[in-house]
C-alpha positions, 0 to 999 in steps of 0.5 A, spaced: 738 034 808 744 034 815 745 041 813 737 042 814 737 038 820 743 042 823 740 049 822 735 046 825 738 043 831 742 050 831 736 055 831 732 051 837 739 051 841 740 059 840 732 060 841 732 056 848 738 057 851 742 064 849 737 070 850 742 075 848 737 080 846 734 081 853 742 083 856 742 090 854 736 091 857 737 087 864 744 091 863 741 098 863 735 096 869 741 093 873 745 100 873 739 104 874 738 099 881 744 100 883 743 108 881 738 108 885 741 104 892 747 109 891 742 116 891 738 113 897 745 111 900 746 119 900 739 121 901 739 117 907 746 120 910 745 114 915 751 112 919 754 104 917 748 103 912 753 103 906 753 095 907 746 095 906 745 100 900 750 095 897 747 089 898 740 092 896 743 095 889 746 088 888 740 084 889 735 088 886 740 088 879 741 082 879 733 079 880 732 083 873 736 077 869 744 075 867 745 083 865 743 086 871 747 081 874 752 083 870 751 090 870 752 089 878 758 086 878 762 091 873 759 097 877 761 094 884 768 092 882 769 099 878 767 103 885 771 098 889 777 099 885 777 106 884 776 107 892 782 103 894 786 107 889 784 113 893 786 111 899 780 107 902 782 101 907 782 095 903 778 092 910 772 096 908 772 094 901 773 088 902 767 088 907 763 092 901 765 086 896 762 081 901 755 085 901 755 086 894 756 078 893 750 077 898 746 081 894 747 079 887 747 071 890 740 073 893 741 075 900 736 079 904 740 086 905 737 087 910 742 083 914 746 088 913 740 094 915 743 099 921 738 100 927 734 105 926 735 106 918 728 109 916 723 104 913 723 109 907 729 105 905 
């Protein structure tokens, strides 16, 4: 009887809290959001717009849930790590990471929007 009761409690805990089955889809969607922000940044080719696109990609990915937030963090950290190894400045990387965290924490990417960036973005 105790084993049955313990099994029922375990199933209830797992079903209500660990929605692990959604994580992979959220992560894939988050990666797509990050790619879309990168593609838009390249297309816009607008001076001083990179922080806006960092924040936007991270915000869109994080909105998907834990998987999207994880994907945004991994992609952002990987990109900044790679850029530092390629000789880009640590100060710029730190500013990019602030924009990344701002977006992942639900901040408005328009806080980083440069003047004149087309509304398409």
